[in-house]
C-alpha positions, 0 to 999 in steps of 0.5 A: 291069337289068345284071348287076352290078345283078342280081348285087348285089341277090341277094348283099344277100339273104344278110345276116342281123340283127346281122352284120359284113359288109365289102364289097369294092372295085369291084362289092361296094360296090353291095350295100349300096343293096339291102340289104332294110329289115328286115335290120340289119347293121354294114358295116365297111370296112378303112380304119377304119369300122363302120357304113357306110351307102349312097354319098353322094348327089351334093352331099352328100359328105364328104370326110372319109367314104370307103369302102375304094374311095375312095368317098363314103359315110355312116354309120349311127347308132352308127357309129365311126371307127378307125385301120387297124391296129384295123380289120384286129384286127377282121378277122383276129380273126374279128369278120367274118362275112361278106366280099363280094369280086370274083374274076379265077377261082374254082376248084371247091376253093374257091381264089381269084384275085381280085388280079393278071393277070402282065404287068399293072400292079396296085395291089396285093392291098389287105386281100383276103388278110385278109378272106378268111381272117379272114372266117366267110363268103367270098361271090364277086361276080362276072360268069361268064365274062371279056371273052373269054367265058372261064369264070372258075369253073374246075378250077383257078385258073390265076392267082396266088392271093389264098388257097386253100380260102376261097370259101363261095359264088358269085353270078353273073349266071347262078347262085348256086354253093356250094362243097361241101368235098370234093365240088365246086361245088353249083348251087343257084339259076339266073337266070330263061330259063336251063338247067342246060345253060347255066350248065354250058357257061359253067362249066369246073368240073363243077357238082353240081345241087342237088335243090332248084334254084330260080329266083334271085329279086331 
C-alpha cells in the first residue's frame, strides 16, 4: 500500500451516515473508493453534482459525468445535477459537512496554504477558498513532508494562505493530528512502526501527544 492509498483509506473512516462531503482535486478523490459499505453519505462536486459515486471503470466512462477534477465518475441512486452557481450556494450556505483537501502547508493554528508557490504557474485557487470557510469541518490529506524532505506541518505557514484557522484534522502517512484552537496540534494516531519521536522529527510545529494515542488502522 502506498502513502496516498494509506491516507485515503484512513480519511474514509471519518465519515458518518447522512453527511454531505466534498472531495478536493487530487489525492482526496481517492477516498471515495474506500468508504465503508455501512456508511451512506452524499458526495458533492463543486462543478454541480450531489451524489457522486466511485470513479467510472475503464470503458464505461460517460463524457458528461465528471467530477471537479475532470475524472470520469459514476453517480449514486438519487443523484442530482445543477449549475455551479447553485453548487456554490450549497457550499457557501454551510450545507457541506466535511471537505477533504490537499495542502502545501498547514500550521499549528489551522491556517492552510494549498494553492500556489510564488514564481510557479498555477491554475488558480478553484473552489478551495469557498469550501474551507463554508464546510463545517476541513480535513487535510497530504504527505507529511515535501519532495525535499522538509516538513509541511509548520509553526507558521510560509506560502500564500488559502484561509485562516480553518483546518480541523490533518491526515498523513505518518499520523492523524487534530487542530485544537488555542492550544495547537494534538497527535492522536500514529502509523504502525513509528514512534512519537519519528513523527515529531518530521514536523516543525510542536505536537501535543494525546493520552489516548493509538495506531492508525486501515
